[in-house]
C-alpha positions as CSV (number, residue, x, y, z in Angstrom):
1,M,7.1,-38.1,42.3
2,N,3.7,-39.4,43.3
3,G,4.0,-38.2,47.0
4,V,5.1,-41.5,48.4
5,G,8.9,-41.0,48.3
6,L,10.8,-38.6,50.5
7,F,12.2,-36.0,48.0
8,G,9.5,-33.6,46.8
9,S,6.9,-35.7,48.8
10,T,3.9,-34.5,50.7
11,T,5.6,-35.4,54.0
12,L,8.7,-33.3,53.3
13,D,6.6,-30.3,52.2
14,V,4.5,-30.5,55.4
15,V,7.8,-30.6,57.4
16,I,9.1,-27.5,55.6
17,G,5.8,-25.8,56.1
18,I,5.7,-26.3,59.8
19,I,9.4,-25.3,60.2
20,F,8.6,-22.1,58.2
21,I,5.7,-21.3,60.5
22,Y,7.8,-21.9,63.6
23,L,10.4,-19.5,62.1
24,L,7.9,-16.7,61.5
25,L,6.5,-17.1,65.0
26,A,10.0,-17.1,66.5
27,I,10.8,-13.9,64.6
28,V,7.7,-12.2,65.9
29,C,8.6,-13.4,69.4
30,T,12.1,-12.0,69.1
31,N,10.8,-8.6,67.9
32,V,8.5,-8.4,70.8
33,N,11.3,-9.4,73.2
34,E,13.5,-6.6,71.8
35,W,10.6,-4.1,72.1
36,I,10.2,-5.1,75.8
37,A,13.9,-4.8,76.4
38,G,13.9,-1.3,75.0
39,I,11.0,-0.2,77.3
40,L,12.6,-1.7,80.4
41,N,16.1,-0.5,79.5
42,T,17.3,-4.1,80.1
43,R,20.6,-3.6,78.2
44,S,21.4,-0.3,80.0
45,N,20.6,-1.8,83.4
46,T,22.6,-4.9,82.8
47,L,25.6,-2.9,81.6
48,K,25.4,-0.7,84.6
49,L,25.4,-3.7,86.9
50,A,28.5,-5.0,85.2
51,I,30.5,-1.7,85.4
52,T,29.5,-1.3,89.0
53,Q,31.1,-4.7,89.7
54,L,34.2,-3.7,87.9
55,L,34.8,-0.3,89.5
56,D,33.2,-0.3,92.9
57,A,35.0,-0.8,96.2
58,Q,37.7,1.8,95.4
59,A,38.1,5.0,97.3
60,G,40.1,8.0,96.1
61,Q,42.0,8.7,99.3
62,A,43.1,6.6,102.3
63,G,40.5,6.7,105.0
64,S,37.8,8.1,102.7
65,T,34.3,6.9,103.4
66,D,33.4,7.2,99.7
67,V,34.3,3.6,98.7
68,D,32.6,4.2,95.3
69,W,34.8,7.2,94.4
70,F,36.4,5.5,91.4
71,L,33.0,4.4,90.1
72,N,31.5,7.9,90.6
73,Q,34.5,9.5,88.8
74,F,34.0,7.1,85.9
75,Y,30.4,8.2,85.3
76,A,31.4,11.9,85.8
77,H,34.2,11.6,83.2
78,P,33.5,13.6,80.0
79,L,33.9,10.6,77.8
80,I,31.1,8.7,79.6
81,V,28.9,11.8,80.1
82,G,29.1,12.4,76.4
83,M,27.6,9.0,75.7
84,S,24.6,9.5,78.1
85,K,21.4,11.3,77.3
86,P,21.0,14.6,79.2
87,G,18.7,14.7,82.2
88,E,18.8,13.5,85.8
89,N,16.7,10.4,85.1
90,A,18.3,9.6,81.7
91,P,18.9,5.9,81.3
92,H,22.4,4.4,81.5
93,P,24.2,4.2,78.1
94,A,23.2,1.0,76.3
95,Y,26.9,0.2,75.5
96,I,30.3,1.6,76.1
97,P,33.2,0.9,73.7
98,A,36.2,-0.9,75.3
99,R,38.6,1.8,74.2
100,T,36.4,4.5,75.8
101,F,36.2,2.5,79.0
102,A,40.0,2.0,79.1
103,T,40.8,5.6,78.3
104,A,38.5,6.9,81.1
105,V,39.9,4.4,83.6
106,M,43.5,5.5,82.8
107,D,42.6,9.1,83.0
108,I,41.0,8.7,86.4
109,A,43.9,6.7,87.7
110,T,46.3,9.5,86.8
111,Q,44.0,12.0,88.4
112,Q,43.3,13.5,85.0
113,K,46.8,14.7,84.6
114,P,46.9,17.3,81.8
115,G,48.9,16.6,78.7
116,V,50.2,13.3,77.4
117,I,50.7,10.7,80.1
118,T,53.4,8.1,80.2
119,F,53.5,4.5,81.5
120,S,55.3,5.9,84.6
121,D,52.5,8.4,85.2
122,F,49.9,5.6,84.9
123,E,51.8,3.3,87.3
124,A,52.4,6.1,89.8
125,G,48.7,7.0,89.7
126,I,47.7,3.4,90.4
127,N,50.1,3.2,93.3
128,N,48.8,6.4,94.8
129,L,45.3,4.9,95.1
130,P,44.4,3.5,98.5
131,P,43.9,-0.2,98.8
132,G,40.9,-1.3,96.8
133,D,39.6,-3.7,94.2
134,V,40.3,-1.5,91.2
135,K,43.9,-0.8,92.4
136,K,44.6,-4.6,92.7
137,T,43.1,-5.2,89.3
138,L,45.0,-2.5,87.5
139,L,48.3,-3.5,89.1
140,A,47.8,-7.0,87.8
141,L,46.9,-5.8,84.3
142,I,50.1,-3.8,83.9
143,Q,52.5,-6.4,85.2
144,N,53.2,-7.8,81.7
145,A,52.9,-4.5,79.9
146,K,56.7,-4.1,80.0
147,G,56.5,-0.3,80.4
148,D,54.4,0.0,77.2
149,L,51.4,2.3,77.8
150,N,49.6,1.0,74.7
151,L,49.9,-2.6,75.9
152,A,48.6,-1.6,79.3
153,Q,45.6,0.0,77.6
154,R,44.9,-3.1,75.5
155,N,45.1,-5.2,78.7
156,I,42.4,-3.0,80.3
157,E,40.3,-3.3,77.1
158,G,40.7,-7.1,77.3
159,W,39.5,-7.0,81.0
160,F,36.5,-5.0,79.9
161,N,35.7,-7.3,76.9
162,D,36.0,-10.5,79.1
163,T,33.5,-9.0,81.4
164,M,31.2,-8.0,78.6
165,E,31.2,-11.7,77.4
166,R,29.8,-12.6,80.8
167,V,27.3,-9.7,80.7
168,S,26.1,-11.0,77.3
169,G,25.4,-14.3,78.9
170,W,23.4,-12.7,81.7
171,Y,21.4,-10.8,79.2
172,K,20.7,-13.9,77.0
173,R,19.5,-15.8,80.1
174,N,17.2,-13.0,81.0
175,T,16.0,-12.7,77.4
176,Q,15.3,-16.5,77.3
177,W,12.9,-16.2,80.3
178,W,11.0,-13.4,78.4
179,T,11.1,-15.5,75.3
180,V,9.3,-18.4,77.0
181,I,6.7,-16.0,78.4
182,I,6.1,-14.3,75.1
183,A,5.9,-17.7,73.3
184,V,3.1,-18.8,75.7
185,V,1.1,-15.5,75.1
186,L,1.7,-15.6,71.4
187,T,0.7,-19.2,71.0
188,L,-2.5,-18.7,72.9
189,A,-3.3,-15.4,71.2
190,V,-3.1,-16.8,67.7
191,N,-4.1,-20.4,68.6
192,A,-0.9,-21.9,67.2
193,D,-1.9,-25.5,67.6
194,T,0.8,-27.6,66.0
195,L,-1.3,-30.7,65.5
196,R,-4.0,-28.7,63.8
197,I,-1.5,-26.9,61.6
198,V,0.0,-30.3,60.5
199,K,-3.5,-31.6,59.6
200,T,-4.3,-28.5,57.7
201,L,-1.1,-28.6,55.7
202,W,-1.5,-32.3,55.0
203,K,-5.0,-31.8,53.6
204,D,-4.5,-28.6,51.6
205,P,-1.9,-29.0,48.8
206,T,-2.4,-25.4,47.6
207,L,-1.6,-23.9,51.0
208,R,1.3,-26.3,51.4
209,A,2.8,-25.3,48.1
210,Q,2.4,-21.6,49.0
211,L,4.3,-22.1,52.3
212,V,7.1,-24.0,50.5
213,E,7.5,-21.2,48.0
214,K,7.6,-18.6,50.7
215,A,10.1,-20.7,52.7
216,K,12.3,-20.9,49.6
217,S,12.2,-17.1,49.2
218,R,13.1,-16.7,52.8
219,T,16.1,-19.0,52.6
220,E,17.3,-17.3,49.4
221,A,17.5,-14.0,51.3
222,T,20.7,-13.0,53.1
223,Q,21.2,-15.2,56.2
224,P,22.3,-12.3,58.5
225,S,18.8,-10.9,58.1
226,I,17.5,-13.2,60.9
227,S,20.7,-13.7,62.9
228,V,20.5,-12.9,66.6
229,E,24.2,-13.4,67.3
230,Y,25.8,-11.0,69.8
231,K,29.1,-10.6,68.0
232,D,30.2,-7.0,68.7
233,K,32.2,-6.9,71.8
234,N,31.8,-3.1,72.0
235,N,28.1,-3.5,71.8
236,P,27.6,-7.0,73.4
237,L,24.0,-6.7,74.4
238,T,22.5,-5.8,71.0
239,P,22.0,-8.5,68.4
240,T,22.3,-7.8,64.7
241,A,19.1,-6.6,63.0
242,I,16.4,-9.2,62.5
243,K,14.4,-9.0,59.3
244,P,10.8,-9.0,60.4
245,A,8.2,-11.2,59.0
246,S,6.5,-9.6,56.0
247,K,2.8,-8.9,55.8
248,D,2.5,-11.4,53.1
249,E,4.1,-14.1,55.3
250,L,1.9,-13.2,58.3
251,D,-1.2,-13.3,56.1
252,T,-0.3,-16.9,55.3
253,L,-0.2,-17.7,59.0
254,G,-3.8,-16.7,59.3
255,Q,-4.8,-19.6,57.0
256,V,-3.3,-22.3,59.4
257,M,-4.1,-20.8,62.8
258,G,-6.4,-18.5,64.6
259,W,-9.6,-18.6,66.7
260,S,-12.1,-17.7,64.0
261,H,-12.8,-21.2,62.9
262,Q,-11.7,-23.0,66.1
263,I,-14.3,-25.4,67.5
264,L,-13.5,-26.1,71.1
265,P,-13.2,-29.8,71.9
266,S,-16.0,-31.5,73.8
267,T,-14.0,-34.5,75.0
268,F,-11.0,-35.0,77.2
269,G,-9.0,-36.4,74.3
270,G,-9.8,-33.4,72.3
271,W,-8.6,-31.0,75.0
272,A,-5.5,-33.2,75.4
273,D,-4.7,-32.8,71.7
274,L,-5.2,-29.1,71.9
275,F,-3.0,-28.6,74.9
276,L,-0.3,-30.8,73.3
277,G,-0.5,-28.7,70.1
278,W,0.0,-25.6,72.1
279,I,2.9,-27.0,74.1
280,L,4.7,-28.1,71.0
281,S,4.3,-24.6,69.5
282,I,5.6,-22.9,72.7
283,V,8.7,-25.1,72.9
284,A,9.3,-24.6,69.2
285,I,9.0,-20.8,69.3
286,S,11.3,-20.7,72.4
287,L,14.1,-22.4,70.4
288,G,14.6,-19.1,68.5
289,A,14.6,-17.9,64.9
290,P,18.3,-18.9,64.1
291,F,17.6,-22.6,65.0
292,W,14.6,-22.8,62.7
293,F,16.3,-20.9,59.9
294,D,19.2,-23.3,59.9
295,L,16.9,-26.3,60.0
296,L,14.8,-24.8,57.1
297,N,17.9,-24.4,55.0
298,K,18.9,-28.0,55.5
299,F,15.4,-29.3,54.6
300,M,15.3,-27.0,51.5
301,R,18.6,-28.4,50.4
302,V,17.2,-31.9,50.8
303,R,14.2,-31.0,48.8
304,N,16.2,-29.3,46.1
305,A,18.5,-32.3,45.9
306,G,15.5,-34.5,45.2
307,E,14.3,-32.6,42.3
308,S,15.3,-34.5,39.2
309,P,17.1,-32.3,36.7
310,S,15.9,-32.3,33.1
311,E,17.8,-35.0,31.4
312,T,19.3,-34.1,28.1
313,A,18.3,-36.3,25.2
314,K,21.0,-38.8,24.4
315,S,22.3,-38.6,20.9
316,P,21.6,-41.7,19.0
317,E,24.4,-44.2,18.9
318,K,26.2,-44.5,15.6
319,A,25.0,-47.6,13.9
320,A,27.6,-50.2,13.5
321,A,28.9,-50.5,10.0
322,P,27.9,-53.7,8.2
323,P,30.7,-56.1,8.0
324,Q,32.7,-56.0,4.8
325,D,32.8,-59.1,2.7
326,K,36.2,-60.4,2.5
327,A,37.8,-60.1,-0.8
328,A,37.9,-63.3,-2.6
């Protein structure tokens, strides 16, 4: 190809290069976001808020002023205490498995009756609770259990899992706000000007080729390495591990962005282009690493499909036999 067509063209390689750069910046943004979430105990605090909404407004005795009795009993239960770090100011557990939640709730409802409990014990324990939100919920959850304690426990686990799906949504929305803020700071810190990056890639075929090769290596790696899906219902606030950008990949970024060679514009049009380049980068980084990884895969497939395979030499056709003279 001479660079005019689409497949294997300069245009396609520039697109792949800019997508790969966005991917690396998005990975850095996600890693910083996770670091901030760890410092602020965002997961723990979000889970605590959710469990409070599930188990508050339930006293232990009729006429009691302790309307959070059930909630306090939950956090005092040995199963939950065992998941928390020791210390008065220790953070809330980052996650609680659904089975652990259901077991603790059932144990509290039966007043921690020693020995093996039956469905009748559980139902009687719920009925002995004074009117409250937890009592209403548990009675509704055991209605279709048909006297099966295991089914009742699965219903409670389902109640918890449904709530955790909503909690995951809260956490993602909160994370998205932080993502935008980090994207702004990151873009300005490294001077990630999209327009300048595109011009650099267009003019520098060597750098462009390096980025395409690194993009190829990244897409050939295992895809879960950059996934940020929240798939584990028992740990809904923690994404799967993200493979960080390597030093070699980050070194390449230094060739297309940075302040060392930046000449600040002297005209209004120049400043407008600079701000537009920043805004494009901020929006792109905020879209997240999975988005750019999927897009990179698609463009790499297009590029690979355009590479002409080596054609095998055709075997020479068998020469036609000369016509035989008819016998006289």
